[in-house]
N, C-alpha and C positions, 0 to 999 in steps of 0.2 A: 587629725594623724591617725591612722589605725594600727592599732600594736595586737599583732597575733603571736601564738606561742605553739612550738610543734613539740610534742611528745612522743613517746614510743610506747606501744601496747606491749605490756610485759609478757602476753601469751604469742603472739604473731609476729612480734617485732616490726611490724609496721609503723608508719608515722602516723600519729593524730594530730590534727591541726585545730587548737582550740580560738574560736572565733568570737567577737562580741558583737554579732551582727544577726539578724532575723529578718523573714519576711521578706519585702521589696528589698530594702537595704543590703541584703544577702545577694538578691537576685541582680543587684545592680552593681555588684563587686565584681569585675571580671577577673580578679585572681581566684575567688572561691567559688563563683558560679558555675555549675553544672547543667542548668538547664533542665530540659527532659531527663537528664539522667541522675536527678537525684532520687535515691533509694527512697523506700517507704517509711523506714525508720528516721532518716533526716529530715524528710518533709514533715513529720508529727514534731519532732524535736525544735525544728526552725520555722514553724507556723508556714509551711508552704503548701499545705492542702488547699486547694481550690485556686490556688495564684498560677499553678502549672495544668498541663492536660494530665488526665489519670493514668495515662501511658508510662511506664517506667522504660525509658531507653537506655539504649548502650552508646558508646562513645564512637563504634563502627558504624551504628546507625546516623548518629549525627555528622559523622564524616562524609557519608555517601549523600546526606542531604545537602551539605555545606558546598561539596565539590560540584554537585549538580547546579546550585545558584551559581558558585563562581565561574561555571562555565559559560553560562548564558549571558555573561559580560562582554561586550563587543570591543573596548579599547583596553588598551593595557592602563590607561589612567582609571576606567572604571573599576577593575580588578583590584588595582592599588587600592583604590577608597573601600570596595567591599572587604578586602583582606584587615584594613585598618579597622573598620566599623566591627570584625569578628573579634579582632583583639581588645576593643573596647568593651563587648559584650563577655568574652570566654576566653580568657589567656588559654587555659590547656588546650581548649579545642582547636585554638588557632596555631598554636606552634605545633603541636600534633598534625594537623594539615598540611603545614609548610613542612616539616620533616617527611611526611610522606610523598610529598610533590616537589623537593626542596630545589631541582633543576628547572623545574618550569617558575617556580614561585619566587624563588629568592632573589631574581632581577627584576620583580615587581615590587618588593619591598626597600630595595636598595637599588644600585647602580644597576640599569641606567633610569629606570621608569621614577626613581625618587627625586630625580632633576626635575621632570615635569610636574611632578605633584609638588614641589616646593615652590614652582613658578604658579601654581594655583592655589595656593596654601587657603588665601583669605577668602576665596570662592568655594572651597569645599569644606571649609572647617566644619566640624560638627560637635565634637567633644574635647575638653581639656586632657590634655596630656603632658605631665612635667610642669615645670614651673616657668614663667614669663616673668624677668626680672628688668623690669624698665628703669632706664637712668633717673626717671622722676622720682620713683621710690628707693634711690641709693641710701637713704638714712635708714631705710626697715627691713635692711637686706637679712639681718638674722631671724627678723619676725616671718619673712617669707619663706625662706628655710624652713621655719617651724611649721607651716602650711603644707609641707610635703605630705603626699597621701599615704605613705608609711613608714613606720618608725626608723627601721634600720636600712641603711643604704651602703651597699658596698661598692657602686660603679657610679660616677656622675660623668655624662659627656655633655660638655657644653660649647655652644657656638655664637659667635654674635652676628653671623649671617652675611658677612662682608664678600666673601668670597666662596659661594657655593659651587661645589664641582667647577667647571668651566663655564660656570652662567655667570658669576660676578656677584654682585651686592642684591641681594633677593630681600633683606630686611626678615621679617617676621617670618615670611615663607621658610628660612633657614632651620626652623624648628624641625623641620620634616627630617632633616640629617641626625641630630642626637636621638631623635626615637628611632630613626632605623637601623642606626648602628646599636642601639642596646636590644632592639631586636635579635640582632646578630649574637651579642654576647650571651644571649639566652639560647638561641637557637643551635648555635655551633659551640659555644663555650659552656653550657649548663650554670650559668648565674640566673639564680630564680628571679623571674621578672618583678617581683614585689622590692626587690632588694638594688634595683636600678632607678636612676633619676635622670631624664632629659632637662636641660636647663637652656633657656634662650635668654643671652645678655641682651637687651635692646637697648642699644646706645644710638638708635636712630637710624635712616638710613638715607644715599644719596640717590637711590633708584628714584627717578622723576615720575616714571608711571607707575609705580606703587603709591607714590605719596598724592597722585592725582586720583588714583582710584578711590571712590567714596565707600567700598567695601574693604579697604586695606585695614588691619586689624592691628599693625603694629604703632609705635610710638611714631606720630606725624611731626618728624624735625629732621634737619640734615644732620648727619652722623657726626658725632662728637670727635673730637681730634686731641691730639696732643696731651698735655698734662689732666685735663677734664677727662679724657677717655682712659690713662693711666690710673687715676686716680679711682675710678669705677670700678677698674678690673682689679685693683690691690682691695677696695672695700670686698669685693666678692669673694678673693682667695681669703681673706682675714676672717669673714664670716664663716667660710667651709670650714676652715681648720677648727674654729670655735665649737659648731653646731655639731660638723661631721668629721672629727679628725682622723679617722679611722677609714676614709674614703679613698678610693681611687679615682682621680679627676683627669678625664682625657679632653684635651682642647682639640675642636675639628673646625676646619673651613674658615680661621682667621686669615685676613690679608696678609701678604707677604710683609709689608712694612712692620706687621705684629707678631705675625706666628713665631718667628725664630725669636724675637725679642722675649716675648712672654715665656716661651720655653726656658730661655737661659736664666731669665729672672727668677722664675719659681721652681724649677725642676731639683734644686737642693733644699727645698723649703717644705715640700710636701710629695707626696705619691703621685707623681703625673708625667704624662708624655704627651707628645704631639702626634696624632696618628697620619696627619699628611705629611709630616716630616721624618718619624721614625717608623711608623706602620708601613709605610709606603716603601721606605728603606729596605726594611727587612725582608718584606715578600721579594721586593726587586732583587735584592740578595741571594735570596734562596734560588730565584729564578736562574740567576748567573751561575752559583754554585751546582744547580741540576746541570745545565747546559754545558759548563766544564765537565762533568762526569761522562756526559753523551762524547764531546769531542775529545777526550782524554788530556786535558789540560787542567793545571792548577789555578786557582784565583788569581796567583800573583803573578802567572805570564799572561793575563789579559790587558788589552788595551781598550779602554772604556770611553766612548762618546756618548755625552749625554746633551740633547737639545732641550733648554729650558733650565734656567739656572736660579730658578726662584727657590722656596722652602722645599719643594719635593724634590727637586733635582739637587740641590746640594745636600738636603738630607740623604739621598742615596749615596752620594759621593763620600759624605762623612764615615756611612756605615761601611763602603767599601775600602776605605783608607783603614777602619777598624780591624776589618777582616783579614786584609792584606799584612798588617803589620802583626796580626796574630799568626799568620804564616812565616814570619820572618824577616819581612821587609822593615826598612826604617820608614819612618814618616815620608822624608823627602824623596825615597824610592816610589812609594806609593803614589804621592800626589803628582810624580811625574808620569804615571800611567792614565792619568784622569784629564779628560778634555772636556771643558764644559762650554757650551755657545748658547747665547742669550740673544736678545733680540739685534743687539750691536756686534754680534759676531762673538768669536771666540774670547774667552776672559784672558786677559794678559797684562802683564805688569805695567805696561805704559797707559793702561786704561785709569783715569782720577775719578771715575764717578760708580765704582763699584760698592756694592752694599759690604757691610763687614763682614758678613757670614759669606761673602762671594770670594774675598780677598784671598783667601788660604787657595783657593784653587785657578788663580791666575799663573799661567803659564810664562817663565819668562821670556822676555820678548827675542832675546839672542836665540831661542830655539826655534822662532819662525822665519830665519834668514832665508830668504829664496821662496818665499810664500807669497802668493798673488793676493792683494788686499784691495777690497773695491769700497764702495760708501759706506756701506753697512759694516765693514771690518771683514776679518778673516770667517768665511763663510762656514757652513756645515761641509758643503763640497770640497772644500780647502782641507778640512781636518781629515774627511775620509779620505781622501787622494794622498796626503802625507803621511799620516799616522797608522793608515790600515787598520782602523780599529776592529777587533774582535767582537765586541759588545756595542750595538747601537741603542740607547735609549731615548724615549721621548716623554718630556713633560711640559710641553709648550703650550698646550692647548690650541696649537695652530694646524687645523687639517692639511693634509696634502704636502708636509714639507719633508717626509721621508719620500723623495721623488726617486722615479724610476733610475735616472742618472746616478743618485745618490748609492742606491740600492745596488745596483749592476758591479758599481766601482767597488763597494764593499765586497761583495761575494767574487771578486777576482781574485782576493788575495786572501781568502779566508774560506777554508773547505766547510766549516759549517757556523756561518755566522749566527750571532745571537742577536736578535732586532727584536726591541718592545716598545711599539708605540702605545703608551699609556696613559695617554688623556683621555677623560671623560666629559661628555657622555660620548657615544659613537660618533656623533656629528664633528666632535673635536679631536678624532683621532688623526696621529701623522701619516698612517697609511693604511690601508686595508689589510688584513692577512692575506687575502687571495692573491693581492698584488703582489706584497713581498713575498710569497712562494713562488710565484709564476716569475718574477724576476730574478730569482735566485736558483731556478731549476728545481727548486724543491728542498733545497740544501738547509734553508733558512730554520732556523728554532724560534718560534714566536709565541710570545704572549703578549696579551694586551689588556688594557684596562678595566675595559666593559666587556661582557660576553658577544662572542663571535662562533658563529658555526664553524665545525672543523672544514677543511678544505680538501678536493678530491683533485689531486695532481699525477696525470698520467696513469688515470685509473685505479689510485691507492689512495686512500685518506692519509691525511697531515693533521695532527691533532694542534689545536689552537689552546694554549692554556691561558686562562683569566688570572692576571695578577692583582689579584683582589686581595684587598687588604684582611678581608674577612678570614683569610687561613691564618693570619698571626694574630691581630689583637684580641679575640675572644680566648685563646689558647695562653696568651700573654697574660691578661687580666687574671684568668681563674690560677694562674701559678703564682702570680704575685700575691693574690689573695690567699690562697693556700698555704703559702710559705710565710705568709706574714712579713714580707719585705716592706719597708717604709720609703723606698727609692727606687727608680728605675733606669740605672745607668746603662750606658751603651750595650754593655757584656750580655745582659739579658736579651734585649734585641738579637744580639748574635746568636745566642745560644736557640733563640726561637727560629731564625733563618736557618741554622742547620739542621735543626730537627725537621722542619718542612723540606728542606732539601732532599733529606734522605728518604723522604717518602715520596718523592718524584716516580711517576710511572714511566719516565722517558730513562731511568736507570737501568730499567729491567725490560722494555718492550720497545723494539723497533718502531718508531714513528708515534710514539706514547707522548701525552702531553708533559708539559715540565710541571704540571700541578694535578694534584689527586682530582679525583670526581668529587662532584659537591655531595654526592651521597655518603662519602665516606668523611667529610667534613670534620664531623665532630669526634671520630677516631684519631682523626691527625691532631684537633685540638687539644685533644686529652695527652698525647703524646709531647706535644708543644709545651703545655701546661708544666708536665713533670721534668720535661727538660730545663725551663725557667725556673721552676721550684729547686732544681737540683743545684743549677748556678747560683743562684740566691743565697743556698746554705756554703757551698764552696766560697763565695764571698765574703761571708760571715753577715749577711745582711738579716739573718733571720736565726732563730734557736737551732742548735744543732738537731739533728733527726736523721733517722736512718731513709734510705732510698724507699724502704716498704713502708715507714710513716709516713713520708710525703704523699705516697700513692694513695694510701688509706685516706688521707686529709682531703684529696681532689676528689676521692669518689663520693666521701660523705657530703662533701658541697655540691656534689653535682645534682641539678634539678632536671627531673623528667617530666615530660608532660602527662600526666596521668593523673586520673582523680583519685584524690586520698579521703579519706575517713575525715569528716568533721565532727567537732563537738562543741555544743553551744557554752561560752563561756560569760 
């Protein structure tokens, strides 16, 4: 475990990092490696002369060299692997390159390309990153946590790999998700890369193809279930609370039966949230709020249909209810405006097989009098025909389910329909933006889960926003950490969503995107961090402090990808 200290130069005010490394060990440490940019004095102090070419380069030279190499890669997966290799060699250079080319490169390190990378994880594995916690070693969890690369950890992202995007159980390949998420915490939210820790909980896999692959790197065992699985997760949480008690823990890509249950079990025991449930909900709410500003309607005026009543869909619905109640509606009134459709049709009170987290959103059967029901229940088409929703959201993972008939029917009754096919990757999207815009004569306000190009309709560009959780969780995490809050109630997510909605270009530009440009995501994350920290202070979750003090804390914590002065310790 590497321990380093940051001091301040009394004369210049610059940070000085004191590191207990030298020679090859320093060059092998990606957080502190500068490659050819080590100046002569540091080369002498750390024993680097002869280990590097004699020319002392600049980061700009390195960026030109690395982008040239990157551009030679022929496939997106090759580009993903190249960027990950660069991150494993030189974190500053990686994040600076990413920041300079964020629109081009962010989809390569996260959605949609991270899905393909997870599928090929065992065959493209090069260098360890994070911690792999196997069920076989459950008795040694605290020892494993002590093996982490760096002493101080602010954020953990953990997965068990069972529901990776829309791709299902990928076993150990799911480790690509925590690695990717934490890269965005740093890139967008200013969290120091050495203070992040990706963790894979290896409870086995039911992916037969993976188990049959001789190169598969995970535990070769059917996935643990029931009490054995719960005990494993509980041992992990207890170990984290003992070894890293002040760390923010984010749950990522757990399967439907576990995701909500684990969140409910632990959200009041430690500083934690589930990004699939709460992050997706907050960024979706921001899109709805921005769309409402464009159409001149309040959130409490919306009628929302959601296709996909899993953890993401019900999480979105929960957040909408919270926000509607903040506008003055009762819980009953808010729930009456939400229509959730799953594989067996609209959720309603006569259904006997609903999950506990779905029961809240079951519509009273008497409200459906006169509707047509078929073998699969009350369909999405029936909901659209009878409810005339103003907002349509897809989290089903079923491509093509927002059909032309459904979209045109919705657009007949709503001037500016908000339509968000959010399923990832692009191959799982409920409808393409081009089709949605064509079927609504260019009137739809569209956001997707993965990036799509803007659409030209009748000779004018129509912006397609990406409803990307990266607009929420980095700023949320920075705000929670800067404020010192030890819990993450829904009010903090609501504050993040409102701050993001306030930054929507659609509010000020005709045809503008519902979401800011990726080039501005760090500034937006800072605004979100301040909003979250301020709300935490209002709720009494942290020590009182002025807005100016909170802002100073956020700025003091914010990491920038630039080479700092190193001193040997």
